[in-house]
C-alpha positions in Angstrom: -22.4 -30.1 195.8 -19.4 -32.1 195.0 -17.6 -34.3 197.5 -14.1 -33.3 198.3 -11.5 -35.9 197.4 -10.0 -37.8 200.4 -6.5 -37.1 199.1 -7.1 -33.4 199.3 -8.4 -33.7 202.9 -5.4 -35.9 203.9 -3.0 -33.4 202.3 -4.6 -30.5 204.2 -4.3 -32.4 207.5 -0.6 -33.2 206.7 0.2 -29.6 205.9 -1.5 -28.4 209.1 0.3 -31.0 211.2 3.7 -29.8 209.8 2.8 -26.2 210.5 1.6 -26.9 214.1 4.5 -29.3 214.8 7.0 -26.8 213.6 5.7 -24.0 215.9 5.3 -26.3 218.9 8.9 -27.6 218.6 10.4 -24.2 217.7 8.9 -22.5 220.8 10.1 -25.1 223.4 12.5 -23.8 226.0 15.8 -25.7 226.2 14.9 -27.2 229.6 12.1 -29.1 228.0 14.0 -30.6 225.1 14.6 -33.9 226.9 10.9 -34.6 227.7 10.1 -33.5 224.2 12.5 -36.1 222.8 10.9 -38.8 225.0 7.5 -38.0 223.7 8.8 -38.0 220.2 10.2 -41.5 220.7 6.8 -42.6 222.0 5.0 -41.2 218.9 7.6 -42.9 216.7 6.8 -46.2 218.5 3.1 -45.7 217.6 4.2 -45.1 214.0 5.9 -48.5 214.1 2.7 -50.2 215.2 0.8 -48.5 212.5 3.4 -49.4 209.9 3.3 -53.0 211.0 -0.5 -53.0 210.6 -0.2 -51.4 207.2 2.3 -54.0 206.1 0.4 -56.9 207.5 -3.1 -55.9 206.2 -2.2 -55.0 202.6 -2.8 -57.5 199.8 -0.3 -56.3 197.3 3.5 -56.7 197.5 4.0 -52.9 197.0 2.1 -52.1 200.2 4.0 -54.8 202.1 7.3 -53.4 200.8 6.5 -49.8 201.8 5.1 -51.0 205.2 8.4 -52.9 205.9 10.4 -49.8 204.9 8.3 -47.7 207.2 8.8 -50.1 210.1 12.6 -50.0 209.5 12.8 -46.2 209.3 10.6 -45.7 212.3 12.7 -48.2 214.3 15.9 -46.3 213.4 14.2 -43.1 214.5 13.2 -44.6 217.8 16.5 -46.1 218.7 18.4 -43.0 217.6 16.1 -40.9 219.6 16.7 -43.0 222.7 20.4 -42.7 222.2 20.2 -38.9 221.9 17.9 -38.7 225.0 20.4 -40.7 227.0 23.2 -38.5 226.0 21.2 -35.4 226.9 20.4 -36.9 230.3 24.1 -37.7 230.9 24.9 -34.0 230.6 22.8 -33.3 233.7 24.5 -36.0 235.9 26.8 -34.8 238.6 30.4 -35.6 237.8 32.4 -37.6 240.4 35.5 -36.0 241.8 38.8 -37.0 240.2 40.8 -39.6 242.0 44.5 -39.2 242.8 46.8 -42.2 243.1 48.7 -42.2 246.4 51.2 -45.0 246.7 49.3 -47.0 244.1 45.9 -46.6 245.8 43.2 -44.5 244.2 42.1 -41.8 246.6 39.3 -39.2 246.1 40.6 -35.7 245.8 39.9 -33.5 248.8 40.0 -36.3 251.3 
């Protein structure tokens, strides 16, 4: 019996992760998009830690270069995700009533 190559196993796991991730995200109701974004940001933060470990523990310069690029791309993903999450949360905030100026003094409308 031959041993299956580790690359084939990793490729199978990668394809299954893409398939499951697609179906999980596609079937999320719109009310849950904000918590989903927050969890995605947390996962990306874990990716940053893994990329830093990969960059720091490799011996060759190619591994260090790819690890550094992975840290940079994951950091962009995390910060962009937090910006998008903040914008989504701002949509749910109550808007303050407009203020009218009466004799140079700002007064709330309806008062």
